N, C-alpha and C positions, 0 to 999 in steps of 0.2 A: 723880551721875557727871559728870566733866568732858567737854568736847567731844571730846578725843582718845579717851576711852574709848568714846563713842558711835560715833565714826567707825570705830574699830577693830572693834567688834562688828559693825557693818554690813558691813565688809569681810570679816570671817571667815565671815559667812553665805554668801558666794559661794565660799569656798575649797574646800569639799568637792566641789561641782559642778565647779569649775575643775580640781580634781585628777583627777576621773573623765574629764573631757574631754581633758586634756592627757596623762594617763599612757600611754594607748595610743599616741598619736602620738609621745610621747617615746621609748618603748621601740622603736618601729619606726624612728626616725630617729637614735637615739643613735649617735654615732661615737666610736671610741676617740680620746682626746686624744693630743697629741704633745708629749712633753717629754723632757728629758735628765737629770733629777735621778737621782742614784744614788750608788754608793759609789766616788767618786774624790776628787781633791784639793779639789773644791768642795763635794761632798756636798749637803746641804740648807740650807746657811748663806746668810744674807743678806750684804750688803756689810760691815756693821759686824762681824759674826762672823768673816768672812774676814780683815778688816783686823787683828783681834785675833790670829788664828792666825798671820798673817805677823809681827806685832810680837813674838810669843813664839816665833818660829822653829819652830812646829809644821809649817808648810808654807812653801814659798818662792814668790815671784812667778812664777818660771819654771814650777813645777809647776802652779800655778793657771792660768797662761796656756795651757799645754799641754792641760790638762783642758778649758778653754773652747773651744779650737780643735777638739778631738775632739768636744765636744758640738755645736758648730756644724755640723761635717761630718755628724753623725748626724741632726740634725733639719731642716737647711735644705732638703734635697730635698723635704720635705713642706710646709715653711712658706714658702719662697722669700722670705726677709726680708733677705738680704745683697746689697747692690748691688755691693760691691767688697771682697774680703778684703785684709787687711794682715798676714797671718800671719808671714811671714819677718821683717818689721821689728819686729813685736810681740814675737816670740821673742828677737830680739837685744836689744831694749829691756829685756826682762824680766830680763836678766842684769846690768843696770847698777843702781847705787844709785838709790833713789827718795826724794824728799821728798814731804811731803803726807800727810794722814791715811790715805788708802786704800793707799798704799805699794806700788803695782804691780798693783792689781786690773785685770782686763781689762774693757773697755767697748767700745761702738760709738758712732760719730759718724753722725748723720743726714746723708744725702747732699744737703743744701742748705747745708752749711758746708764750708769748706776744711780738709782734712787734708793736710799737705805730702806730696807724692809720689804722691797718688791723685787721679784726676779728680773733679770735682764736677759731676754730671750733672743735678741738680734733678728727677730722675724723668721726664725727657722724652727723646724720640728726635729732637727737632727740631734738635739740634746735637750735635757730638762734642767733649767737653771734653778739654783737655790736663791732664796732672798738675799739681796745684797747686804753686806754688813756695813757699808759706808756709801756716801755719795761720791760720784765722780768729781774730779777737780773742777770741771767746767760747770757741773750742776751746782756746786757750791758758789761759783761766781754768779750764775744766773739767779739763784735764790737769794744772794746777797742784796739784790735790787728790791727785795720785798715781795717777790712772787711766792705763791703758795701752790705746790703741785697737787692737783686733784687726781692724777693718774698718769699713765704712760700710753704713748700712741704707737700705732702700727707702722711697719715698714716692710719692704720686700726683704727676702732673705739676705742678711748681712748688708742691706742697703745698696745692693749692687746694680739694681735695674730701675727703670723709669716708672714703675707702677707696682702697687701692692695688690697682687692677685694670687697669693700663695696658699698652699694647702694648710699651713698652720693657722692663719687668721682669716682665711677667706678673702673676699674682695673689699677693699676700701673704696668707697664711691664718692664722686664729686657732688658737693651740695648744690651746685648750679644745675646739674642734671645727672641723676644717679646712673644713667646708662653710660657715663663717661668716666675716664680715669681722673684721679687727682694729680697724676704725675708722681714722681718719686725722687729720692727715697723718703723724704719727710712727708709721707702721704697722710698719715693720721693727724699730724699736727696741723697741716694745711686745711684738712677737712673740718677740724674742730674750730679753727679760727674763722674760716669762711662762713661756717654755719652759725657763728655767733655764740658758741658755747663759752669760749674764753677770748679775750682780745689779743693775746700774745701767747706763743708756744714755741718750744725749742725746735730748732732745725739744725741740721749740719750738712756739709757739702763736700763730696769727694770728686764730683764731676758735673755738678749742677744741682745737687739734691736739695738745696734751699731754693734756688732760683726757679727750677722747673716746676715744682708744685705751686710756688707763688704765682707763676704765669698761668698755670692751669686753673687755679682757684681764685684769681682776682685779688692777690695779696701783694704786699711789699716784701721782697726777700733780698737782703744784702749779704753777699759773701765778702767779709771784710779783708783788709790787707793781711797777709800772712803774719802770724804772731801778735795780732792786735788783741785777741781774746786768748784765754787759756786754751792750750791745744788739747787735742785728743791724747789720752794717756797711751803711751807706747809709740806715738808717732815719730819720736826721735830716731827710731831705728830705720826709717824709710830713707832711701837715697834722695828723694824729693818729697817733702811733706805736702800732700795734696788735700789733706783733710782740714776743714774749717768749721768751727762751731758758729752758731748764730741763732736767729729767731725769725719767725714769720709774723707779720702784723697786718692790720687793715688800713693803717695810715702811716705816712712818712714820719709824722711827729712821734708816733709810738716807737718806731725804730730808732729815731734820734734819742728819745728819752731812755731807751734801753742801753744804748751804747754810752751815753753820758753817765748813767748810773753804774754800769759795769766797770767804768774806769775808776770808780771809787774803791773797787775791790782790787783790781790789778790794772796797771797802766804800763805798757811797754815804753820805756824811756827812749828807745831808739826810733820811735815813730812819733810824728806830730800828733798831739792830743786832739781828739774830736771836740772836747770842751763842751761848753754850754751856750745857751742863747743863740742857737743857729737860726738863721732867717733865710727866706728865699734869696738866692744868690743875686748879687748886684753886678758882679763882673760879667761881661759878655764873653762867651767862650767860643773857641774854634772846635767844631764837631765834624767828624768824618763818618760817612756811612758808605756802603758798598753796593755795586751792581749785584743783582740776584745771580746766583750760580746757575750754570746750565742745568737743564732738567735731568740730565743723566748723571749729575754729580750729587753725591751725598751732601745734604745741607741745602738743597734747592728749596726755596720757600714757595708754598702755595700762594695763590693770589691774595687771599684775605690777609695772610701774614705779611706779605710784601707790601700790600696797600697800607697796612698799619704802620710799617716803617716809613713809607712815603708821607703819610699824614703826620707822623711824629717829626720828621725832618722839616716839614712845612710849619708845624707848630713852633719848633725851635727857631726857625728863621723869622717867624712873625714876632717872636719875643726879642729879636735883635741879635741872636747868636749867629755866628758865621758858619754856614753849613756847606760841606763839599762832599760830592760823591766821587768815589774812586773804584777802580777794579779791585776785586777781592785779592789780597796780597799773598794768600797761602794756597797750597794744594791740600784741600780738606781731606781727600781720600788718603793721601800720604800721611798727613798729620794724625788722622784717626787710627790708622794701622799702628803707628808707633805708640800712641797713647794707650791703645788697647793692650799692647804688649806689657806696658807698665801697669795698667789698671789690673791686669791679671795677677800681678804680684799680691794685690790685696786679697783676691779670692784664694790664692795659694796660702797666704798666711792664716786666713780664717779657717780654711779647710784642714791644713796640715800642722799648723803651729798654734792654733787658737785655744788649745786646751788650757794653757796658762791663764787666758782671759776668762774662759767659761768656768774653770774649775769643775769640769764635768766631762765625761767621756762622750765623744761625738760619734754618732752612727753615720758613717759616710754614705751608706746606702739610702739614707733619707734625704740627702741633699738634692736640691733641684738641678736640672740639667744645665741651667745657665751658670750656676756656681761651679760645677765640675768642669764644664766646657771652658769657662774663663780661666780657671786654674790650669787646665791643660794647655790653653793658649800661652800662658806664661812659661810652663815647664818645657813646652816644645820649642820655645824661642828664647830660652834662658841665655844662650850664648850670644844672642843679639841684644840683650838688655843694655849693656854699656853703650852700644851704638844708638839704641832708641833714646836713652837718656840724653846722650850728647845732642841728637837731632832735636829733641823736644826743647832742650835748653836754648839751642841756637834759634829755633823757631820763635820761642818766647822772646828772645832778645831782639829778633827782627821786628816783631810786632811792637815791642816797646819803643823802638826807634820812631814809631809814629807819634809818640808823645813829644818828640822834638818839634813837631809842626802843629799838633792838635792837642787840645785839652781832654777831649772825650771821644770814645769810639762808640758808635750806635749800631746795634745789630738786633735781630730777633733773639729771644731767649731760646725758642725751639723753632724748627723749620716749618711746622704745620700747625693748624688748629688742633685743639685737644682731641686725641683719639678716643674711640669707644673702648669700653671694657672688652678684653679679649685680644687687643692689638699686641699686648705684651704677655699673653697667656704663657705661664711657665711650662706648659706641656709642649710648646713649640720647641723645635730643635735649637741648640745653642747658636748655630750658624744663622738661622732666621731671626732670632731675637737680637743677636748682636748687630746684624745688618739693619734692622729696624731702629734699634737704639742709636746707632751711630748716625743714621740719616736724620732722625728726629732731634737729637741732642748734639749737633755739631758745633754749637757756638759757645758752650759753657765750660768745656774741659780745659781750655787753654789757660784761663785765669787761675785754675788750680795749680798749674805748672808755674806760671810767672809770679804768683803771689799778689797780683793786682786786685784791687777791690772792684766788685761788679754788682750791679743791682738790677732786679726785675721790678718794673712798675706796670700796673694794669691799665695801660693806655688805649687798649683796643678791645672790641667785642666782635665775635664772629656772627654771621647771619643766623646761626643756630642758637645764639644767646649765651655763648661761653666766652670767658675772658681770653684775651691775647696779651701776653706780657711783652714789654719792650726792654731791651738789655742795654745798659750803659756801663762802660768800663773807663777807668782812668788810671793814672800812674800810681805805683805803690805809695802808700802813705797818705793819699789824697782823699780819704774817706769823707772828711768833712765837706770838701768841695762837692763830692758826688751827692751827699745828702742835701746840701743847700740847693743844688740843681733840681733834685727830686722834689723838694718843697715848692720850688717855683712851678714845676710842671704839674704837680697835684693841684695847686691853686688855679693854674690856667685851664686845666682840664680835669675837674673833679672826678674821682674814680667812681665807676658804676657800682651801685650797692645791690646786694642779692635780694633785698626786700623791695626794691623799687619796681 
């Protein structure tokens, strides 16, 4: 029997006991989920299905937009995911001719990018934004695909933490169970897509902010190769650009369709094109995954998360892929320390140099303690920044040598099942929040450094009925291969739906 078989049998030995332990607590804490799927113009379709319905005139962009607005008004009181509605403008736009594959489908823009006519508040109450006079460059790329923005979605302050629980917007809640977080920072977008308000919404990713909410909310979240999409405005000043634009969707084919359509607006000629006509991958791949980290290490996986990785490894092997387990090759605590030093630069820029972006005076006394603490982390260690950057680049290069022997790296997206609201309470100390965040989100930041593409797929479910995302990474430029593998996995193990 191979090593995966032995590991799987060992894991199953605990499953019955785990079921007995969890079933009672699950029944006592289970809360009805919140979603808007039903018999209207949107129905249960994904973005590709709705685009086809529009193209064949079975339904109009206006009818779908009206349905999306009605759905938003139905579920947002429970989810609190909308920072600013854009309903009147969206309805007017829906009556005009559309170009682009999606042909008038409703979407949301995350509120750290500009949408003309609406304020960009960045999830903070430290200043009051004026309505934007133009779209961000990435918003233009996103809307070029035919999407129609019906509003802007919530995020934690400046998108710096793993959950939206802030004083400005209140708490953004998970549609699968409103007692739990959506993850972050693309919290509101993930909630709106998971709840069925729209089939696709904007996300972006500085340390996992697309992939983490995708994992928490049962969605597909791709962080593409660096420079594949239009970059954050101003990101060119960073020593390493760790910010990536993107979307969250409910199906792999929707993510494929978005990237294919986005290339019609801008295609980086230095990268292999994603192209069109993607199919489930035919090539058999070499995949590596790792031993669980020791329990006293940041990044240690809880049992349900680790079992999901083992099940996924077995699934890959059953599909004919070559799967190998190795010891984890990095010192996660060491890596996290240096990443945090650099990540603090973002907080410093937003806190002390962000006035150019906001075009408004910032009241630093209104900033959350995590923002000020993270900024202080940077300023206190500013002399160490060159060393941290050097070590991060060296670590990234070390990881990328794995692609000499393997096609794909398999890890969790996050170390544990979805935490409850309050786990990232902004009233906690900076030290406590950063400790929790690093432990929870140990696996996603490295790809922001290396530039490699990485995707979260909802291949697991916890005993409490919440999604568990699985993380796949490949070499820079190989986004198409990653998406084709994702198509195969989705077909082999269809994703659980919130209405089921």
